[in-house]
N, C-alpha and C positions, 0 to 999 in steps of 0.2 A: 667670224671664227666659230668653229664647232668644238664642243668639249665632250669627251667620251672616255669613261673609264671601262676598259674591256674586262668583263667578268669571266672567270673560269667556269661558271655555271649559269643556269638560266638560259634565256633566249638572247642570242647575239647575232646581229646582222653582219655578215661578212661578204667578201667578194664572191665566195662560192655559194652564197644563199643564207638561209637562216639556220644557225647552229643551236641545237638544244642540248643541254647537258644537265644531268641530275645525279646527285650522290644518294643512292638507295642501297646501302651495303647488304641488306637482308632480303632484297627482292630477288625473285627468280626470273622475272621478265618485266620490262617496262616498254610502253608504247606511247606515242604522241597521238592525242585525240583532238582534232580541230573541231571548233564549234561551227560546223557547216553541215547542213542537212545531208544525210546519206553519205557522210564522209567516213571512210574506213580508217581504223586505227593504223598507224604506221609504226612497225616495230623499231625499237632503238637498239643500238649495238652495245653489247656488254664490253666494258673496258676493265683493265686491272684496278684493284682497289675499291671496288664497289660502285664504279661509275657506269652510267649509260649515256650514250650520245647519239645524235642524229643531225645530219646537215641535209637540208632540202631546199629546192628552188621554188616550191609551190607556195611558200609562205612569205608574206611581206608585212610591213608595218600595219598595225591595226588588227591583225589576225588574232582571234581568241582561241585559247587552247587549254587543255588539261593534260596531266600525265595519267595513264592507266598503269597502275602498279599492281601486278597480280590480279588484274581485272577490276580493281577499284580505282575510281577517278579522283584526282586531287589537283588543286591549283599548284602553280610553281612556287615553291618557298622563296625563290630568288626573283619573283615577278617584279617588273618595273612599274606595273600598273594593274589594279584590280577594279575594272569599271563597274562591276556589279557587287562589290564588297568582298568580304573575306571568304564567303562560301561560293563565289562565282568563279568563272574562268579567268585566266590571266590573259593579258594582252601584250603582243609584241610591240615594243616601242623603239623608235629610231632616235637615239640620243642626238644625232646630227641634224634633226629637223629644226632645232632652235639655233638661229644665228646670233651669237652673243655680240653685244655692243660695248661692253665694259672693258675694252682691251687695255686701257691705261691703268686699270685699278690694281694697286699693289698692297691694299690693306692699310691698316692703321697700327702704329706702334702700341704695344700692350699698355704702356703707361697712360696713353690717351683714352683708354677704353672706359666708358660708362655704360653699363649694360641696362637694357630695358626689356624685361621679360614679358612675353605676351602669349596668349592662347588664341590661336587662329579662329576658333569657333565662336569665341565670345568677345573678341576685340572690336569687331565691326558689326554693323547691322546685317550684312550679308553672310558673315561668318565664314569667309573663304579667303584664298590668297589674294584675289583682286580687291576685296574689301579692306584687307590689311594695308595694301599699298596706298589706299586713299588717305590714310592717317599718318603717313611717314613724315610729312612736313611738320606735324605736331611734335613728333619725337625730336626732330632736328631743332626746332625752336625751343624745346625744353632744355636742350644742352646735352642730351644723351648722344653717344657716338656709336652705339652698337645695339642691334636688335637681337634678342635671344628668343628663338621660337621654341615653345614647348613641343614635345615629340609629335611628329606628323606621319609616322609610319601607319599604314592601313590598319584600322582597328574595327572591331565588330560594332554593328549598329550605326546610328546616325550622329552620335555625340559621345565624347569621351575626353578625359584629360589628355590622353595620348600614351599613357604608360601601360596600356593594354594592347599595344601594337603587336601584330603577328606576321606582317609582311614587311620586313625591315628595309627593303629596297623600293617599296611602292609608296610614293606620296599619297596621303589619304584622299580617296576619291570624293569624300565628303567636302573637301576644300578646293578641288579643281584638278585638272590634268597636270602631268609633270611640267609641261611648258609654262603653265600658270605660276608654278613655284619658281621657275627660272626667271620669269618676268618680275616676280617680287624681289628676288635677290638682285637682279639688275637695277630695279628702281631704288633699292637701298644704296647700292654702290654709286648711282648717279647723284645721290644726295650726300655722299661722304660717309654713309653709315656702313659699318662692318655688319656681318650677319653670322650669328652663331646658331647651331642646332643642338637641341637636347636629344641625345640618343640613349637607348636603353639596351644594355648588353648583359644585364643580370637576370633577366627572365623574359618569357613571352607571355602575352595575355592568355586568359583562360578559355576564350572561345575563338575558334578558327585557326588554332595552331596545329597544323597537320603534320608537323615534323615528328611528333610522337609516333605516327603511323608510317611516315616515309623513311625516317632515319632515327629510330629510337636511340641510337648510339650518341645522339646529341645530348642525352640527359643521363644523370646518375642518381641512384637512390642513396648513395653514400652521404650526400649533403641535401638538406632541405632548406628551402627559402619560404618566405610568406606566400609565395605563389606556387609551391609544390616542389617537385624534384629539380635539383640544380642543373644548370648547363655544365656538361662534363669537360671543362677546360683542361683538367689534369689527365684526361684519357689519351690513348695512343693515336687518335684520329685527327690527322692534319686537316682534312677538309672542313671540319666544323670550326677550327680556329681561323682558317682562311675566310670562312663565311663572315666573321665579324671584322677581321682586319680589312677585307675588301669593302665592307660596308662603310667603314670610316673613310677610306680613300674615295669611295664612290660619291659620297656627299661633298667632299672637299674638291674633287676634281670635276665630276660631271655636273654638279650644281653650283660650283664655285663658292661654297660657303667659306667663311673666313676662320671658323673655329667650331669646335665641338665641346659640349659639356656632357661628360659621361655620368649618367644617373647612378646613384647608390652602388658604387663599386665595392662597398663593404659587404654586399650580398653576392659578390663573385667569389667562387672558391677555385683556387688554382695553385697547386703546389709545384708547377713547372718553373723552370728557370731559363729564360725570363718568363714571368707570368704574363697572362694575356694583356693586363693593363700596361705593363712596360713594353710589351711587343708592339702594341698598337702605336704607342708614342714613338718608339724607335723607327718603325716602318714609315710613319707619316713624316717624321723629320728627315729621313733619308730620301723619301720620294719627292717631297714638295719643299723647295728651298728658294723659290724665286719670288716670294711675296711674304708679307707678314701673315703668320698663321698661328693660331692660339688654341691650346687644349686646356680644359678645366675639368676638375673632378668634384663630385660630391662623395665624401668618404667619412662616415660617422666614426671611423676608427682613429681619425686625426693622425694618419700615417704621413709624416713629412717626407719620407724617402722619395716619393714621386715628384717632389718639387726641386730636385737637384739642379744646380747651376754649375757651369764650367767657365771659369774666368768671367763670371757675371752673365754668361749667356745661357738661356734656357735650353736644356737638352732633353727634358722630359715634358712635364706638364707646367704650364705657366702659373697655375694657381689652383687653389681648392676653396670651395665654399666654406666660409668661417661660421659654422653653426654656433660655436661658443659665443661669438660676438652677438649674434642675434639673440641667443637665449638669455644672456645676462641683460641686454637692453630691454628685452620683453619683461623680464622680472622687475627691473627698475621702473618701467613704465606702467605695468599692470598689477604688480603684486602677486602674479600667478605663481603658485607653488606646485601645481599638478605635474605628474609625469617627470620628464627629464628636466623641467624647469626647477625642480627641487634641488638639483645639483648646484644651483647658483644662488640660493637664497641666504646661505649662512654668511657669506662675505662678498656681496656683489661688487663692491669697489675693487677688491683684489682681482676678481675675475675680469671685470671690465678693463682694468689697467693692463693686465697680462694679455688679454685677447687683442688689445689695440697695439701694445708695444712689441709683443713677441709672436703674434699670430694665433696660437692656440692657448686657451686657458688651461685645458687638460693636456699635459705633456708627459703622461706616464703615471699621473696620480690616480688613485682609486676613485671610481664613480659609484656613489651610493645607488643611483638609479639602475646601474648595471650589476647590482649584487656585490659591490665591492671589488669588481675586477679593474685592473689598470686600464687606462685609456690614453692613447696618444703617444707621440714621440716629440723630442725637443725640436722647437721650431724657431727659436730666437735668432738663429743665424741666417734666416731667409729675409729678403727685403719685404717691406709691407705689401708690395704689389703681388706677392705670391699668395695673397688671400683676398677673397671676394667677400666684402661686407654687405649686409642687407638688413633692413628692418622688417620687410615683408617679402614674401615670395609665394608661389602657388601652394606649397606645402603648408607654410605657417599660417596662411589665411584659410585655405581650404580644409585643413584638418581641424579647424575649430568646428564645434557641433553645427553651427549655422553659417559657417563660412564668413564670419564677421570680420571686417577690417579694423585695424587699430584706430582709424579716425572716428569710429563709432564708440570705441571702448575706453579711450585714453584721454586724460586731461590735456588740453591743447598745449600748455607750457611744457609738459613732459614730452609730448610728441615732437614739438619743435626742437627740443634739445637732442633727442635721439636722431632725428633727421639730420641735424647739423653734424653730428658725430660721424654718421655713415657717409655723408657727401663730402666732407672736408678732411677726413683722415686720409693718410697715404695709401690705404688699402683700396682696391678696385671696387667701386660701388655698383650695386645692382638695385634697380627699382622694379616694382611689379605694376603692371598696367593699371592705370587709374589712381595709383598711390599719390601721384604728383598733384592731383587736385582734391585729395582727401575724399575719394569716391565713397558714397554710402552704399553702393551696390555690393552685395556679398559676392564672394567667389566660393561656391559650395562644391563639394565633391559630386560628380555626376558621371553616369555611364549608361549604356543601352545594350544590355545583354539579352539573350534568349530567356523565355519566362522562368525556367527552372533555376538558372544561374542568377537571374535578377532577384528572385526571392531570397536566395542565400546572401547576396550582397546587401540587400535591404536590411535583413535581420542582423548580419554581421556588423553593419555600420552602427546600428543602435546598441548592440552589445559592446562595441568599442568604447562607448561613453558610459557604460553602466557603473563604473567605479567613481564617476564624478558625483559629488554629493547631490547636485541638483538634478541628476538623472537616475538616481537609485530607484525611483518610482517608475513603473512601466508606463503609466500614462504620460509622464514627462518625456520619456524616450520617444513616445509616439509623435511628439512635436518636432523631432529632428527631421529635417527635410529628407524625403525619399530620394536617394541618389539616382534611382532608375526612372523617376518621373520627368517628363519634358519640362514641367514648370520649374524644377530645380535648376535645370540648364538655362532656361529663359531668364530667370531672375539673376543669373550670374553674368549676363551680357552687360558690357559697359553702357552707360547712358552718356552719350556725347553732348547732351544739353547741359549736364552738370557744370562743366568748366565755365560756362557763361554766367552762372549764378555767383553772387557776390562772395559768399563764404568760400566757395570752391575756387574762384578766380584768385582770391588772396593766397590760398595755398599754392596754386600754380605759379603765381608770381614769386613766392618764396623759393620754390624749387628752382625756378629759372635763375634767380639771383644767386643761390648757393652754387649751382653748377657753373655759372659764369665766374664766380670767385675761384672755384676749383680750377677751371681752365686757365685763368689768368695767373693765379698765385701758387697753386700746388703742382699742377701737371708738369710745368717746365723744370721742376726741381726733383722729379721722381727718379729719373734715370741716374744710375751710378750710386744709389744709396748703399752704404757699406753694410756688411754683416753686423748684427747686434746693434742696430742703429736706434732702437727704441728703449726707453726706460720709463718707469712709472713710480709714483709715490702715492700710497694710500693715506688720505688726509681725514678720513672718517668712514663710518660703515657704508655710506653711500656717496662719498666724495673722493675724487682721485684727480691727480694731475699726470699727464702723459707728455713726454717730450721725444721727438724724433729728430735725428740729424739727417738732413736731406742731401741729395746728390751734389748740390752746389755748396755744401758745408753750412748752409743756413739751418736754423732750428725751427721746428713747428711745435708749439706748446698748446695743449688743451687743458682747460680747467672744467671739469664736469662735476656739477653739484646736484645730486638728486635727493638731498636731504631737505629738511624743513627750515634750516637756519642759513643765513648768508655765509659766504666763504670769503675771508679776507684775501685780497690779492697779494701775490708774492712781491717781495721788495724789488726784484730785478726787472719789473715790467716797464719802467720808463724807457728802456732801450728797445722795447718791442713794439711792433705795429699790430694793433688789433684788427684782424681781417674780418671777423664776424662774431657776434654774440647773439644767442637766441633770446636773451633777456638782458637785464642789467647785469654786467659782469659780476660773477660771484653770487648772484641771487639764487634762492632756492629754485630747483628745476631749471637749471640753465647749463648751457655749454658754450664756452668762449674759446676762440682760437686766436693765437698770437703768432706772428712771424718775427724771428730774431735773425737779422742779417749776419753773415760771417764776420768774425773779428777782422779788423783791418790788419794788413801785413805790418 
């Protein structure tokens, strides 16, 4: 079977030949320049609305090309492949060259999902799509059911987290050709793993983004983001909205991904109705309905509106990353009060209980970290599976000064309690690669920009931590790893010998056991959970009980004690089955889960 999402722009192979189409509304003339010696530029035809097009029979798969826009050469912003990087020519790709073999794959129900987030460049020794495929059996044996790839769009240099992508349709040439990515997706499906892709629609990276020159109407100075002028989603130009909508469809249809995670949508500015976030979901749901397909948001604003259900059926986004749950667990485990963690230090049990029972801890309350501004919307009416819970992810590890993982920072009992809460709560759990064996390898921030930009990034990274007490001295800041150095990237690569060591194998066994319990006891009860199914009781400053009514009318009870004194067990527990306890039930630094079967008729 061949899979192909026909694009209204870029290079498309058709029966008539290769069709090239570019939106350059301010250009006076555009030509196609083939990367062939002594090849003359071929003028493109001007169309209404700022478009230029050309169909030719002299170009086939593998041909490399650029656009000459008013005599300046640029790669194709809709390129399917950049074999020589962000500054090189684009390559014509035949999407039908890969014969798919996963014909029976229909995805996995959302309630079964356990996400395993990984970075292609540091997940394996080879740091590419093929290397990632070699470790898929490990993910299956762990008990995860879905792989989530950090962004893979073509980025500058040889290494990057992926959030500096500038060619949104081109799988990073650093990781392999497009067909290598398709083989990775296929290998996941062969093992029963769903595959998610992290996509970035809130900004382009700072190097290699030629859209400012090709179509400056993509951007607006009315809004600014941490990466510069915002993408102008509110503007009158339909082609730039279609650029992002087609990108979502492209990954889901042409590469057969099972879901997308939209990065930092709080940095998207759009006053349109529907806004681009909603329009992407509406278009995807309308176009693809023959398999399980899932959409997830990262949204610091805690906007619950995108999680709407109709008669229990997802009509927009399946879930949103639950930053509140992470932040309060981090505070309880580490005592960290810096930055946004300060919002959770006054009453951590209250925030933990609310984040577990109702989704968001902040549902419109004022946030001291955000200058007293309200944050969030009511979320208690959504099922727990509308939220993705995690203890570690690329941001929360990598944005530490040294990329230090919790396994290096936190007392083991506290870490065990936090892990149990994430893996056994009814929210959808996410793990970050290496977390499952308590890897001691850091995951630091790294990139590979041209020299001038690299200097700015290096200094900016160190200024970022200048307000930390331990980094107020310039000499101390010099110890923070240089994000542009190859050594910073190299030290972030997983060490696959670690899981064979006793300390790490114990952690790996613990994760496998917890995920097996989840699959057996929790997952079958998640479908059909009614609105407002969770409730919580604060039993002390760092002690809370949470109870959820599950889809089969059973109840799941958590007792979480992060205090220094034991917690007496509730009187009604003789009727409950203890499914897991990270320590003696009720002991300090413990999390214990009980199942209470439905009352007999």
